[in-house]
C-alpha positions in Angstrom: -30.0 87.6 -31.9 -31.2 84.7 -30.3 -34.2 85.7 -28.6 -37.5 87.2 -28.5 -37.7 90.1 -26.6 -40.9 92.2 -25.7 -40.9 95.0 -23.4 -43.7 96.8 -21.3 -42.7 100.4 -20.6 -45.3 101.9 -17.9 -44.9 105.4 -18.5 -43.0 108.3 -16.5 -43.3 107.3 -13.7 -41.8 104.2 -13.3 -38.6 105.8 -14.7 -39.0 108.9 -11.9 -39.4 106.0 -9.1 -36.6 103.8 -10.2 -34.5 107.1 -9.6 -35.9 107.8 -6.4 -35.1 107.4 -3.1 -38.2 105.4 -2.7 -38.1 102.5 -0.1 -40.0 100.2 -2.8 -39.0 102.2 -6.1 -41.4 100.9 -8.5 -39.3 99.8 -11.8 -38.4 96.0 -11.6 -37.1 94.7 -14.2 -38.5 91.0 -14.6 -37.1 88.2 -16.9 -40.3 85.8 -18.2 -39.1 83.0 -20.0 -41.6 80.4 -21.7 -41.1 77.9 -24.2 -42.2 79.1 -27.5 -44.3 80.7 -29.8 -46.3 78.2 -31.1 -48.0 76.9 -28.4 -51.5 79.4 -27.5 -51.2 78.5 -23.8 -48.0 80.3 -23.8 -49.0 83.2 -25.0 -51.9 83.5 -21.9 -48.3 83.2 -19.8 -47.0 86.4 -21.1 -50.1 88.2 -21.1 -51.0 87.3 -17.1 -46.9 88.7 -16.9 -47.8 91.7 -19.1 -51.1 92.0 -16.9 -49.5 91.9 -14.1 -46.4 93.8 -14.4 -48.5 96.8 -15.8 -51.1 96.5 -12.0 -47.4 96.4 -10.2 -45.7 99.5 -12.2 -42.9 96.9 -13.1 -41.2 95.9 -15.9 -41.7 92.5 -17.9 -38.9 91.4 -20.9 -40.2 87.9 -22.8 -37.3 85.2 -23.3 -38.8 83.3 -26.0 -36.6 80.4 -28.2 -37.6 81.1 -31.4 -37.2 77.2 -32.4 -40.1 75.4 -30.7 -38.7 73.7 -26.2 -35.3 74.4 -27.7 -33.2 73.2 -24.4 -29.6 75.2 -26.0 -31.7 78.7 -26.9 -33.3 78.0 -23.5 -29.5 78.2 -22.2 -28.1 81.2 -24.4 -31.1 82.8 -23.3 -30.2 82.3 -19.5 -26.7 83.6 -19.9 -28.1 86.2 -21.5 -30.6 87.6 -18.8 -27.5 86.6 -16.2 -25.2 89.4 -18.5 -28.3 91.8 -18.1 -29.4 91.2 -14.5 -32.5 91.5 -14.0 -34.0 92.2 -10.4 -35.8 89.0 -10.9 -37.0 85.8 -13.1 -39.9 84.4 -14.0 -39.6 80.6 -15.6 -41.2 78.0 -17.2 -38.5 75.6 -18.2 -38.7 74.2 -21.4 -37.6 70.8 -20.3 -37.8 70.2 -16.5 -35.0 68.2 -16.5 -33.0 69.3 -18.6 -32.6 72.7 -17.6 -31.1 72.1 -14.4 -27.5 73.7 -15.0 -29.3 76.8 -16.0 -31.9 76.6 -13.3 -28.2 77.1 -11.2 -25.9 79.8 -13.6 -29.0 81.5 -11.7 -29.0 80.6 -8.4 -25.4 81.6 -8.5 -26.2 85.2 -10.2 -28.5 85.6 -7.0 -31.7 86.4 -9.2 -34.1 85.9 -7.8 -36.4 82.7 -10.0 -40.1 82.4 -9.6 -40.6 79.1 -11.4 -44.5 78.8 -13.3 -46.3 75.5 -15.0 -44.1 73.0 -15.0 -41.6 72.2 -12.0 -38.4 72.0 -12.7 -36.6 69.0 -11.0 -33.3 71.1 -9.3 -32.7 74.4 -8.3 -34.0 77.5 -5.4 -37.0 79.2 -6.3 -39.0 81.9 -4.3 -41.9 80.2 -5.0 -43.3 77.7 -7.6 -46.5 78.6 -9.0 -48.9 76.0 -11.1 -52.1 73.8 -11.1 -52.0 69.9 -9.9 -51.8 68.4 -13.3 -52.7 64.9 -11.2 -56.2 66.3 -10.2 -56.2 67.8 -13.4 -56.1 65.0 -15.1 -58.4 63.0 -12.8 -61.3 65.3 -12.7 -61.3 66.6 -16.7 -61.4 62.1 -16.7 -64.1 61.8 -14.9 -66.2 64.3 -17.0 -65.9 62.2 -20.1 -66.4 58.2 -18.4 -69.5 60.1 -16.3 -70.6 61.8 -20.0 -70.3 58.1 -21.7 -72.2 56.5 -18.7 -69.1 54.6 -18.0 -69.2 52.5 -20.9 -67.4 52.7 -24.7 -64.0 53.0 -26.2 -61.4 55.5 -26.1 -58.0 57.4 -27.4 -55.7 58.8 -25.1 -53.6 61.6 -26.9 -50.4 62.4 -24.3 -48.1 65.2 -24.0 -44.4 64.7 -23.9 -43.4 61.5 -21.9 -41.7 61.8 -20.0 -42.3 65.3 -19.0 -44.1 66.1 -15.5 -47.4 67.4 -16.7 -47.9 65.0 -18.9 -47.2 61.9 -16.5 -49.2 63.4 -14.0 -52.1 64.1 -16.4 -51.7 60.5 -17.3 -51.4 59.4 -13.8 -54.6 61.4 -13.1 -56.0 60.1 -16.4 -55.7 56.2 -15.8 -57.1 56.5 -11.8 -60.2 57.5 -13.4 -60.4 54.9 -15.7 -59.9 52.4 -12.6 -63.4 53.4 -11.6 -65.1 52.3 -15.3 -64.0 48.8 -16.3 -66.8 49.3 -18.8 -64.1 51.6 -21.1 -61.6 50.6 -22.9 -58.7 52.4 -23.9 -58.5 51.1 -28.2 -54.4 53.2 -27.7 -52.4 55.6 -26.0 -50.0 58.0 -28.0 -48.2 61.2 -27.4 -48.8 63.9 -29.6 -46.4 66.6 -27.4 -48.8 68.9 -27.1 -49.2 69.8 -30.5 -52.2 70.1 -32.8 -50.6 68.8 -36.3 -49.6 66.0 -34.2 -52.8 65.2 -32.4 -54.2 65.8 -36.2 -51.6 62.9 -37.6 -51.9 60.3 -34.7 -55.6 60.5 -34.9 -55.9 60.4 -37.8 -53.7 56.8 -38.3 -55.5 55.6 -35.4 -59.0 56.2 -36.9 -57.9 53.6 -39.6 -57.6 50.8 -36.9 -60.1 51.9 -34.1 -63.2 53.9 -36.2 -65.0 53.0 -33.1 -64.1 55.3 -30.7 -66.3 56.7 -28.2 -64.1 59.7 -26.7 -61.1 61.2 -26.6 -58.6 61.8 -23.8 -56.2 64.6 -25.0 -53.6 66.0 -21.9 -54.1 69.4 -23.4 -56.4 71.8 -25.6 -54.2 71.3 -28.8 -54.6 67.5 -29.0 -58.0 68.0 -28.1 -58.3 70.3 -31.7 -56.2 68.2 -34.0 -58.7 65.2 -32.4 -62.0 67.0 -33.2 -60.3 68.3 -37.0 -59.6 64.3 -37.7 -63.0 63.1 -36.7 -64.7 66.0 -38.6 -62.3 64.9 -41.4 -63.0 61.3 -41.1 -66.9 62.1 -40.6 -66.7 60.6 -37.1 -68.0 62.2 -33.8 -66.4 61.0 -30.2 -66.4 63.5 -27.1 -63.2 65.4 -26.2 -61.8 66.6 -23.6 -58.9 68.4 -23.3 -56.9 70.3 -20.6 -55.8 74.6 -20.5 -59.4 75.7 -20.9 -58.0 78.2 -23.7 -60.0 80.4 -25.3 -60.3 78.3 -28.7 -61.4 75.5 -26.6 -64.4 77.5 -24.5 -65.4 78.7 -27.9 -65.6 75.5 -29.1 -67.4 74.0 -25.5 -69.6 77.1 -26.4 -70.4 75.6 -29.7 -71.1 72.1 -28.6 -68.2 70.5 -30.5 -65.6 69.8 -27.4 -67.2 68.1 -24.7 -64.7 69.7 -21.4 -61.7 71.8 -20.7 -60.0 71.3 -17.6 -58.4 74.8 -15.9 -54.7 75.3 -16.6 -55.0 78.6 -16.5 -51.4 80.4 -18.1 -53.1 84.3 -18.0 -53.1 83.7 -13.9 -50.1 81.4 -13.5 -48.2 84.5 -15.6 -50.1 86.4 -13.0 -49.2 85.3 -10.0 -45.4 84.4 -11.3 -44.6 88.3 -11.8 -46.9 88.9 -8.4 -44.4 86.7 -6.6 -41.7 88.1 -7.8 -42.4 91.7 -7.0 -43.1 91.0 -3.8 -40.1 88.6 -3.2 -38.1 92.5 -4.7 -40.6 94.4 -2.4 -39.6 91.9 0.5 -43.2 91.2 1.3 -44.2 87.7 2.3 -44.9 84.7 -0.9 -45.4 81.2 0.0 -43.2 78.1 -1.4 -46.5 76.9 -3.1 -49.0 78.4 -4.6 -51.6 76.0 -6.2 -54.6 77.4 -8.5 -58.3 76.1 -8.0 -58.4 72.9 -10.3 -61.9 72.9 -12.3 -63.3 71.5 -15.1 -64.9 73.8 -18.0 -68.2 72.4 -19.4 -71.0 73.6 -21.1 -72.7 74.2 -18.1 -70.2 76.8 -16.8 -68.2 77.9 -19.6 -69.6 81.6 -19.2 -66.7 82.4 -16.4 -64.5 81.9 -18.7 -65.4 83.2 -21.6 -63.3 86.5 -22.1 -60.4 86.7 -24.4 -57.6 86.5 -23.1 -56.3 90.5 -23.7 -59.7 90.9 -21.8 -58.6 89.0 -18.6 -57.3 90.4 -15.8 -55.3 89.4 -13.0 -56.3 87.8 -9.6 -55.7 89.7 -6.4 -52.9 88.4 -4.4 -55.6 88.0 -1.6 -57.6 85.5 -4.5 -54.5 83.9 -5.8 -53.2 82.2 -2.5 -55.9 83.3 0.4 -52.8 85.8 2.1 
């Protein structure tokens, strides 16, 4: 089998409801697609999806490529889902452009689909659930630049070039830099959202640019990789990331990481499943649901210092204002 499957069963009541005659019987089956098993962010997405499913008495099956971000594998998983025909799909494309044909297959099969995290370039969706990558990049960069006093040398660690998340975060970074003419960008290099790649990129860059005051990383995994490299070189710089992952929050609490923009995968997983279930139950769902942008720092981390498996989903009203 070419996919990883994890199914939540929510008790005998589900089976009874699934066989009963209620107008909105519980037990909807939702297929959740995420990119990989290596990035803790997507584990948070899956935990959020599972939490929402439990609250709504629905079932979730997760489809995760065994090879990280594999386009052919996600396409194969889509084919499998179409055969099994769940009630709805919550979908993070491994590539926001390349998965267009797969989304077209889901549309043709008339499976309601909610797009979360990375906005797909094409396709018909019940809703898109995400956060403004531009605002996250802008506000996180502004926090770093302010803490540097608007001067010094920085390195930028980009995500995957050509993806909407990375491009928008870079746009936010660069707009923030326009207001800080005293800050010099020594280098801007992709590390593809991976901790090990970020460590290797930073190790190489530090040999050329040892005088670094700050690092703008487009996600937490790369920010932590940058910290690893700085520690290895016995250097110090102010580092920020994006995602507000538990590991990042722990490092903020310890004073090692300056800040992280909150791009809550848990909440996006929650709201994606909520939207899918609401659509199946004939309830209203906005076409776009955008999370509030917030930067997690030493002054406010307490509200984010919760283990992923202890988090609970927001209510629909809290998430959407409806």
